[in-house]
C-alpha positions as CSV (number, residue, x, y, z in Angstrom):
1,M,-17.9,17.5,-40.3
2,H,-17.4,17.2,-36.5
3,Y,-17.8,14.3,-34.2
4,F,-20.3,14.3,-31.3
5,L,-20.7,12.0,-28.4
6,I,-24.4,11.9,-27.4
7,L,-25.0,10.7,-23.8
8,V,-28.6,9.5,-23.4
9,N,-29.8,9.6,-19.8
10,Y,-33.0,7.8,-18.9
11,I,-35.2,10.0,-16.6
12,R,-38.2,7.6,-16.3
13,P,-38.4,3.9,-15.2
14,L,-37.1,1.3,-17.7
15,S,-40.6,0.0,-18.2
16,E,-41.5,3.4,-19.7
17,V,-38.3,3.6,-21.7
18,D,-38.8,0.1,-23.1
19,S,-42.3,0.9,-24.4
20,H,-40.5,3.4,-26.8
21,L,-37.5,1.2,-27.6
22,Q,-38.6,0.0,-31.1
23,A,-39.5,3.5,-32.2
24,H,-36.1,4.7,-30.9
25,R,-34.3,1.9,-32.8
26,D,-36.2,3.0,-36.0
27,F,-35.0,6.6,-35.3
28,L,-31.4,5.4,-35.0
29,K,-31.6,3.4,-38.2
30,T,-32.9,6.4,-40.1
31,H,-29.8,8.4,-39.0
32,Y,-27.4,5.4,-39.6
33,D,-28.8,5.2,-43.2
34,A,-28.2,9.0,-43.6
35,G,-24.6,8.6,-42.4
36,H,-25.2,10.7,-39.3
37,F,-24.7,8.0,-36.6
38,L,-21.6,5.9,-36.5
39,M,-22.0,3.7,-33.4
40,S,-24.5,3.4,-30.6
41,G,-25.4,1.2,-27.7
42,A,-26.8,0.9,-24.2
43,R,-24.8,1.9,-21.1
44,H,-24.1,-0.5,-18.3
45,P,-25.7,-0.3,-15.9
46,R,-28.7,0.3,-18.2
47,D,-29.4,3.9,-17.2
48,G,-29.0,5.3,-20.7
49,G,-27.1,5.0,-23.9
50,V,-24.3,6.4,-26.0
51,I,-24.3,7.5,-29.7
52,L,-21.3,8.5,-31.8
53,A,-22.4,10.9,-34.5
54,Q,-21.0,13.2,-37.1
55,A,-22.6,16.5,-38.1
56,P,-21.8,20.0,-39.2
57,D,-22.5,21.5,-35.7
58,A,-24.1,20.8,-32.3
59,D,-27.3,22.6,-33.2
60,T,-27.9,20.1,-35.9
61,V,-27.4,17.2,-33.5
62,A,-29.7,18.8,-30.9
63,Q,-32.4,19.2,-33.6
64,W,-32.1,15.5,-34.5
65,M,-32.4,14.4,-30.9
66,K,-35.6,16.4,-30.4
67,H,-37.2,13.9,-32.8
68,D,-36.0,10.8,-30.9
69,P,-39.0,9.0,-29.6
70,F,-37.3,8.9,-26.2
71,S,-37.3,12.7,-26.2
72,V,-40.8,13.0,-27.6
73,A,-42.1,10.8,-24.8
74,S,-40.0,12.6,-22.2
75,V,-38.2,9.4,-21.0
76,A,-34.7,10.6,-21.7
77,E,-32.4,13.7,-21.7
78,Y,-29.3,14.2,-23.8
79,Q,-25.8,15.6,-23.3
80,I,-24.1,16.5,-26.6
81,I,-20.3,16.6,-26.5
82,Q,-18.3,17.8,-29.5
83,W,-14.8,16.4,-29.8
84,Q,-12.0,16.1,-32.3
85,A,-10.2,12.8,-32.8
86,S,-6.4,13.3,-32.8
87,M,-5.2,9.7,-32.5
88,S,-6.7,6.3,-33.4
89,A,-5.8,2.6,-33.0
90,A,-4.2,0.8,-35.9
91,G,-6.8,0.0,-38.5
92,W,-9.2,2.8,-37.4
93,P,-9.6,5.8,-39.7
94,L,-8.3,9.1,-38.5
95,P,-10.2,12.2,-39.8
96,E,-8.2,14.4,-42.1
97,Q,-8.5,17.4,-39.8
98,A,-6.7,15.6,-37.0
99,V,-3.5,17.2,-35.8
């Protein structure tokens, strides 16, 4: 498994984004329940969001995001960044592959 930081960038007015917010939250919950998403939240200022995910590869993450209601409604775009944790704060797990 690899870690991915997904930057969600709103490309339409908040009024349009908000009309899809509950469906987006349902989408997130589905991926939390499946163990794909680890953390998420709105950016400040509220011009998008951030999702921390784990997946086998970036193509898998891109496929997931195509089904996000924000994507389907064309109110957001996504930047998917793969990264590998090499250090963590006390009490936070460190992946076995960390060097």
